[in-house]
MITORGU-740604 format. One record per atom (N, C-alpha, C): residue number from 1; x, y, z. Coordinates in Angstrom, 2 decimals. Layout:
// residues N
PT   resi        c1        c2        c3
PT    NUM         X         Y         Z
...
This chain:
// residues 52
PT   resi        c1        c2        c3
PT      1    -39.88     -6.20     76.96
PT      1    -39.04     -6.34     75.76
PT      1    -39.58     -7.48     74.89
PT      2    -39.93     -8.61     75.51
PT      2    -40.42     -9.76     74.77
PT      2    -41.73     -9.42     74.05
PT      3    -42.58     -8.64     74.72
PT      3    -43.87     -8.26     74.13
PT      3    -43.63     -7.45     72.85
PT      4    -42.63     -6.56     72.92
PT      4    -42.31     -5.73     71.75
PT      4    -41.86     -6.62     70.60
PT      5    -41.07     -7.65     70.93
PT      5    -40.54     -8.54     69.91
PT      5    -41.70     -9.31     69.23
PT      6    -42.63     -9.81     70.04
PT      6    -43.74    -10.58     69.47
PT      6    -44.64     -9.68     68.63
PT      7    -44.75     -8.41     69.06
PT      7    -45.60     -7.49     68.32
PT      7    -45.02     -7.25     66.92
PT      8    -43.71     -7.04     66.85
PT      8    -43.09     -6.81     65.55
PT      8    -43.16     -8.08     64.71
PT      9    -43.00     -9.23     65.37
PT      9    -43.08    -10.50     64.65
PT      9    -44.49    -10.68     64.08
PT     10    -45.49    -10.29     64.88
PT     10    -46.86    -10.44     64.42
PT     10    -47.11     -9.52     63.22
PT     11    -46.50     -8.34     63.26
PT     11    -46.69     -7.40     62.15
PT     11    -46.09     -7.99     60.87
PT     12    -45.02     -8.73     61.02
PT     12    -44.37     -9.35     59.85
PT     12    -45.14    -10.60     59.43
PT     13    -45.48    -11.44     60.41
PT     13    -46.09    -12.72     60.08
PT     13    -47.57    -12.66     59.76
PT     14    -48.25    -11.61     60.23
PT     14    -49.67    -11.47     59.94
PT     14    -49.96    -11.56     58.45
PT     15    -49.39    -10.63     57.66
PT     15    -49.62    -10.66     56.21
PT     15    -49.10    -11.94     55.57
PT     16    -47.96    -12.43     56.04
PT     16    -47.39    -13.65     55.47
PT     16    -48.34    -14.83     55.68
PT     17    -48.92    -14.90     56.89
PT     17    -49.86    -15.98     57.19
PT     17    -51.10    -15.85     56.30
PT     18    -51.57    -14.62     56.12
PT     18    -52.74    -14.39     55.27
PT     18    -52.45    -14.85     53.84
PT     19    -51.31    -14.47     53.34
PT     19    -50.91    -14.86     51.98
PT     19    -50.83    -16.38     51.89
PT     20    -50.23    -17.00     52.91
PT     20    -50.07    -18.45     52.92
PT     20    -51.43    -19.13     52.91
PT     21    -52.35    -18.64     53.75
PT     21    -53.69    -19.23     53.81
PT     21    -54.42    -19.03     52.49
PT     22    -54.28    -17.84     51.92
PT     22    -54.92    -17.57     50.63
PT     22    -54.38    -18.50     49.57
PT     23    -53.06    -18.71     49.58
PT     23    -52.41    -19.60     48.62
PT     23    -52.93    -21.03     48.79
PT     24    -53.06    -21.47     50.04
PT     24    -53.55    -22.82     50.32
PT     24    -54.97    -22.98     49.80
PT     25    -55.80    -21.95     50.09
PT     25    -57.20    -21.99     49.66
PT     25    -57.25    -22.07     48.14
PT     26    -56.39    -21.27     47.49
PT     26    -56.36    -21.25     46.03
PT     26    -55.96    -22.62     45.48
PT     27    -54.93    -23.22     46.10
PT     27    -54.47    -24.54     45.65
PT     27    -55.57    -25.58     45.80
PT     28    -56.23    -25.59     46.95
PT     28    -57.30    -26.56     47.20
PT     28    -58.42    -26.36     46.18
PT     29    -58.78    -25.10     45.96
PT     29    -59.85    -24.79     45.01
PT     29    -59.45    -25.26     43.61
PT     30    -58.19    -24.99     43.26
PT     30    -57.69    -25.37     41.94
PT     30    -57.74    -26.89     41.76
PT     31    -57.33    -27.61     42.80
PT     31    -57.35    -29.07     42.73
PT     31    -58.78    -29.58     42.59
PT     32    -59.71    -28.96     43.34
PT     32    -61.12    -29.36     43.25
PT     32    -61.64    -29.14     41.84
PT     33    -61.29    -27.99     41.26
PT     33    -61.75    -27.69     39.90
PT     33    -61.20    -28.73     38.93
PT     34    -59.93    -29.09     39.12
PT     34    -59.30    -30.05     38.22
PT     34    -59.97    -31.42     38.35
PT     35    -60.24    -31.81     39.59
PT     35    -60.90    -33.10     39.83
PT     35    -62.29    -33.09     39.20
PT     36    -63.00    -31.97     39.39
PT     36    -64.34    -31.84     38.83
PT     36    -64.27    -31.95     37.31
PT     37    -63.29    -31.28     36.70
PT     37    -63.16    -31.29     35.24
PT     37    -62.90    -32.71     34.74
PT     38    -61.99    -33.43     35.37
PT     38    -61.69    -34.79     34.92
PT     38    -62.90    -35.69     35.15
PT     39    -63.61    -35.45     36.26
PT     39    -64.80    -36.26     36.56
PT     39    -65.86    -36.03     35.48
PT     40    -66.05    -34.76     35.11
PT     40    -67.02    -34.44     34.06
PT     40    -66.62    -35.09     32.75
PT     41    -65.32    -35.06     32.46
PT     41    -64.83    -35.70     31.22
PT     41    -65.15    -37.19     31.25
PT     42    -64.92    -37.82     32.39
PT     42    -65.22    -39.25     32.53
PT     42    -66.70    -39.50     32.31
PT     43    -67.54    -38.62     32.89
PT     43    -68.99    -38.77     32.73
PT     43    -69.38    -38.63     31.26
PT     44    -68.79    -37.64     30.61
PT     44    -69.08    -37.43     29.19
PT     44    -68.68    -38.65     28.39
PT     45    -67.50    -39.17     28.68
PT     45    -67.00    -40.35     27.96
PT     45    -67.94    -41.54     28.19
PT     46    -68.37    -41.71     29.43
PT     46    -69.27    -42.82     29.76
PT     46    -70.60    -42.66     29.03
PT     47    -71.09    -41.42     29.00
PT     47    -72.35    -41.15     28.32
PT     47    -72.21    -41.43     26.82
PT     48    -71.09    -41.01     26.27
PT     48    -70.83    -41.22     24.84
PT     48    -70.77    -42.72     24.54
PT     49    -70.10    -43.45     25.43
PT     49    -69.98    -44.90     25.26
PT     49    -71.37    -45.54     25.34
PT     50    -72.21    -45.04     26.25
PT     50    -73.56    -45.58     26.42
PT     50    -74.38    -45.33     25.16
PT     51    -74.19    -44.15     24.56
PT     51    -74.91    -43.82     23.32
PT     51    -74.48    -44.74     22.19
PT     52    -73.18    -45.00     22.14
PT     52    -72.63    -45.87     21.07
PT     52    -72.83    -47.31     21.50
């Protein structure tokens, strides 16, 4: 009986876990992109300041 319960739970949680992991990966990637963008902006600003 317990095995049947875990099997149904796995069927429910499998996709949910996949979605959760995908969401986490997306968030991390998004944060990295944002950090990269601000870093590039800082570099550009520094370069501009160096030119001036």
